C-alpha positions in Angstrom: 9.1 10.2 32.1 7.4 10.5 28.8 7.3 14.0 27.3 3.8 15.5 27.1 2.6 15.6 23.5 0.6 18.4 21.9 -1.4 16.0 19.8 -3.1 13.2 21.8 -2.9 9.7 20.3 -6.1 7.7 20.6 -5.1 4.2 21.8 -6.8 0.9 21.3 -8.4 0.8 24.8 -10.1 4.2 24.0 -12.1 2.8 21.1 -15.6 1.3 20.7 -14.6 -1.7 18.6 -18.0 -2.2 16.9 -17.9 1.3 15.5 -14.2 1.0 14.6 -14.6 -2.0 12.4 -17.9 -0.9 10.8 -16.5 2.5 9.7 -13.1 1.0 9.0 -14.3 -1.3 6.1 -15.9 1.7 4.3 -12.8 3.8 4.8 -10.4 1.1 3.5 -12.5 0.5 0.4 -12.7 4.2 -0.4 -8.9 4.7 -0.1 -8.2 1.8 -2.3 -10.5 3.0 -5.0 -9.0 6.5 -4.9 -5.4 5.5 -5.3 -5.6 2.3 -7.5 -4.8 4.0 -10.8 -1.5 5.4 -9.4 -0.7 1.9 -8.1 -1.3 0.4 -11.5 0.9 3.0 -13.2 3.7 2.5 -10.7 3.6 -1.3 -11.3 3.9 -0.9 -15.1 6.7 1.6 -14.8 8.7 -0.6 -12.5 8.3 -3.7 -14.6 9.1 -2.2 -18.0 12.7 -2.4 -19.4 14.2 1.0 -19.4 11.6 3.3 -21.0 10.4 0.9 -23.6 6.7 1.6 -23.0 6.3 4.8 -21.0 8.7 7.7 -20.3 7.2 8.6 -17.0 4.1 8.8 -14.8 2.1 11.3 -16.8 3.0 9.6 -20.1 1.8 6.2 -18.7 -1.4 7.8 -17.5 -2.1 9.4 -20.9 -1.3 6.3 -22.9 -3.3 4.0 -20.8 -6.3 6.3 -20.8 -6.1 6.8 -24.5 -5.6 3.1 -25.5 -7.4 1.2 -22.8 -9.9 3.8 -21.4 -10.8 4.4 -17.8 -11.3 0.7 -17.2 -7.6 0.2 -18.1 -6.7 2.2 -15.0 -8.7 -0.2 -12.8 -7.5 -3.5 -14.2 -7.5 -6.1 -11.4 -9.3 -3.8 -9.0 -12.0 -6.2 -8.1 -9.4 -8.7 -6.9 -7.9 -6.2 -4.5 -11.2 -5.9 -2.7 -10.1 -9.0 -0.9 -7.4 -6.9 0.7 -10.1 -5.4 2.9 -9.4 -8.4 5.1 -5.7 -7.6 5.3 -6.5 -4.0 5.9 -8.5 -4.9 9.0 -5.8 -7.3 10.1 -3.2 -4.5 9.7 -5.1 -2.0 11.8 -5.9 -4.5 14.6 -2.3 -5.8 14.7 -0.9 -2.2 14.8 -3.2 -1.1 17.7 -2.7 -4.3 19.7 1.1 -4.3 19.4 1.2 -0.7 20.4 -0.8 -1.6 23.5 1.5 -4.5 24.2 4.7 -2.5 23.8 3.4 0.2 26.0 3.5 -2.2 28.9 7.3 -2.2 28.5 8.0 1.3 27.1 6.2 4.6 26.9 8.4 5.8 24.0 6.0 6.5 21.2 8.7 6.1 18.5 9.5 2.6 19.7 5.8 1.7 19.9 5.1 3.0 16.4 8.1 1.3 14.9 7.5 -2.2 16.4 3.7 -2.0 15.8 4.1 -0.8 12.2 6.5 -3.6 11.3 4.4 -6.2 13.0 1.2 -5.1 11.3 2.9 -5.2 7.9 4.1 -8.7 8.5 0.6 -10.0 9.3 -1.0 -8.0 6.4 1.5 -9.1 3.8 0.9 -12.7 4.6 -2.7 -12.2 3.5 -2.0 -9.6 0.7 0.8 -11.2 -1.3 -1.4 -13.8 -3.1 -3.9 -11.1 -4.0 -1.0 -8.8 -5.2 0.4 -11.6 -7.4 -2.9 -12.0 -9.2 -3.8 -8.3 -9.4 -0.4 -7.3 -10.7 -0.7 -9.8 -13.5 -4.1 -8.2 -14.4 -2.6 -4.7 -14.1 -0.1 -5.7 -16.8 -2.7 -6.8 -19.3 -3.3 -4.4 -22.3 -0.3 -2.3 -23.2 2.0 -4.1 -20.7 1.0 -7.7 -21.4 4.2 -8.5 -23.3 6.1 -7.8 -20.1 4.3 -10.5 -18.1 4.4 -14.3 -18.1 0.6 -14.8 -18.2 -1.9 -13.3 -20.6 -5.7 -13.5 -20.3 -7.6 -15.0 -23.2 -9.6 -12.3 -25.1 -12.7 -14.4 -25.4 -14.6 -17.3 -23.8 -15.4 -20.3 -25.9 -18.8 -18.9 -26.6 -17.3 -15.8 -28.1 -18.4 -13.4 -25.3 -15.9 -11.2 -23.6 -14.6 -12.2 -20.1 -16.2 -10.4 -17.2 -13.5 -8.4 -15.4 -13.7 -10.6 -12.2 -15.0 -14.1 -13.0 -13.4 -14.5 -16.4 -10.0 -12.8 -16.4 -9.2 -13.4 -12.8 -10.1 -17.1 -13.0 -8.0 -17.3 -16.1 -4.9 -15.8 -14.5 -5.3 -17.8 -11.3 -5.5 -21.0 -13.3 -2.4 -20.1 -15.3 -0.4 -19.3 -12.1 -1.4 -22.5 -10.4 -0.7 -24.6 -13.5 2.8 -23.0 -13.9 4.0 -22.7 -10.3 1.4 -24.4 -8.0 0.5 -22.8 -4.6 4.1 -21.4 -4.3 3.3 -19.2 -7.4 0.9 -17.2 -5.3 3.6 -16.4 -2.8 6.2 -15.4 -5.4 7.9 -12.3 -4.1 6.8 -12.9 -0.5 10.3 -12.3 0.9 10.7 -9.2 -1.3 7.3 -7.9 -0.1 8.3 -8.4 3.5 11.6 -6.6 2.9 9.7 -3.7 1.3 6.6 -3.2 3.4 7.9 -4.1 6.9 10.5 -1.3 6.7 8.0 1.0 5.0 5.4 0.6 7.7 8.0 0.6 10.5 9.4 3.9 9.1 6.0 5.5 8.2 4.4 5.5 11.7 7.3 7.0 13.7 7.8 9.7 11.1 4.1 10.4 10.9 3.9 11.1 14.7 7.2 13.0 14.6 6.1 15.3 11.8 2.7 15.9 13.3 4.2 16.8 16.7 6.8 19.1 15.0 4.1 20.8 13.0 2.0 21.3 16.1 4.8 23.3 17.7 5.0 25.7 14.7 1.2 26.0 14.1 -1.2 28.4 15.9 -2.7 26.9 19.0 -6.2 27.0 17.5 -5.1 25.0 14.4 -7.2 21.8 14.2 -5.1 18.7 14.9 -6.6 16.9 11.9 -5.1 19.5 9.6 -1.6 19.0 11.1 -2.0 15.2 10.8 -3.1 15.5 7.2 0.1 17.4 6.5 2.3 15.0 8.4 0.9 12.0 6.5 2.3 12.8 3.1 5.7 13.9 4.6 6.0 10.5 6.3 4.9 8.7 3.1 7.5 10.5 1.0 10.2 9.6 3.5 9.2 6.0 3.7 8.7 5.7 -0.1 12.2 7.1 -0.8 13.8 4.7 1.7 12.1 1.6 0.5 11.6 2.1 -3.2 14.7 0.0 -4.3 13.2 -3.0 -2.7 9.7 -2.2 -4.2 11.2 -2.3 -7.7 12.7 -5.7 -7.0 9.5 -7.0 -5.5 7.5 -5.9 -8.5 9.9 -7.7 -10.9 10.0 -10.8 -8.9 6.2 -11.1 -8.8 5.4 -10.1 -12.4 8.3 -11.7 -14.2 8.2 -14.9 -12.2 11.7 -14.7 -10.7 12.7 -16.7 -7.7 15.8 -14.9 -6.3 15.7 -11.4 -4.8 19.5 -11.1 -5.0 19.7 -12.3 -8.6 17.0 -9.8 -9.6 18.9 -7.0 -7.8 22.2 -7.8 -9.6 20.5 -8.1 -13.0 18.7 -4.8 -12.5 22.0 -3.1 -11.7 23.7 -4.6 -14.7 21.0 -3.6 -17.1 20.0 -0.2 -15.8 22.5 0.8 -13.2 21.6 2.2 -9.7 19.1 4.6 -11.3 17.0 1.6 -12.0 16.3 1.4 -8.3 14.5 4.7 -8.4 12.0 3.5 -11.1 8.5 4.3 -10.2 9.6 6.5 -7.3 7.8 9.6 -8.6 4.6 7.6 -9.2 5.0 6.0 -5.7 5.3 9.4 -4.0 2.5 10.8 -6.1 0.3 7.9 -5.1 1.4 7.8 -1.5 0.9 11.5 -0.8 -2.9 11.6 -1.5 -3.1 8.1 -0.1 -1.6 9.3 3.1 -3.9 12.3 3.3 -7.0 10.2 2.7 -5.7 7.5 5.0 -4.7 9.9 7.8 -7.9 11.9 7.7 -10.0 8.8 7.4 -8.1 6.9 10.1 -8.0 9.7 12.6 -11.6 10.6 11.9 -12.5 6.9 12.3 -10.8 6.8 15.7 -12.5 9.9 16.8 -15.9 8.6 15.7 -15.2 5.3 17.4 -14.2 6.8 20.8 -16.0 5.3 23.8 -18.9 7.7 24.6 -17.5 8.7 28.0 -14.2 9.9 26.4 -15.6 12.1 23.7 -15.8 15.3 25.7 -12.4 14.8 27.4 -10.4 15.2 24.2 -9.3 18.4 22.3 -8.9 18.1 18.6 
């Protein structure tokens, strides 16, 4: 028999789907805009050789802001708006797989693990081409010497490229000319090996930390506060476990490599095992606020999307 939980989990069948998707699009866009600068910094730190350009997260932030301005922290951001599709696919897959697994097991850890991994598989199939393009754009400016493709500074008429239509089209054209369609799925396997475990680890630990915190907190403590604390703890755990694969994924995609194993061995030869921790602080720094925003947004979204007849039956 399943143990009674202090914090109730709102399941897929409890939701008004129209509200869920409408609010979900706004929530996803807000989260991405909030954490994008940290994602850009993490990518540059992971791709650089040693400490050739930046000594750490704060140094990267300071140098980018000084030399490229605020816009430099949002290079490639417009491309990532297409990941709104993958975001909705992720949420839908996660909730539907949880519902499916619950037919066979009531164990919440198992449901979270299987659903989280499955959701990441679906989302990454949509996200990888967008990531390949956005990462090339992220590396422009101070990091452009580390990437295979460089945007042309001006159009034939002498006017500057617009951020989306010019630079993005330029990068897409260069990737296709060099590698064809396969170029947009460079690092796909590395992405799956990074994000499926990350997602599969994050959800069980999120529910675990939330439940443990609920046992220590006063009975009148709002559940949303406990969930907001559990999110960063789960994110830090998942980031630490999967960061080595994330470093390899970034190098495969940005440097145009084809072999995950070869990339791993070269990284070890050049920088030792410490090279596998590159960008970890930036990843945790970005994942912690991301987790807070995501958890608060997602749990609030689910509460707002509850079917009317269930609203008064739940304690938050």
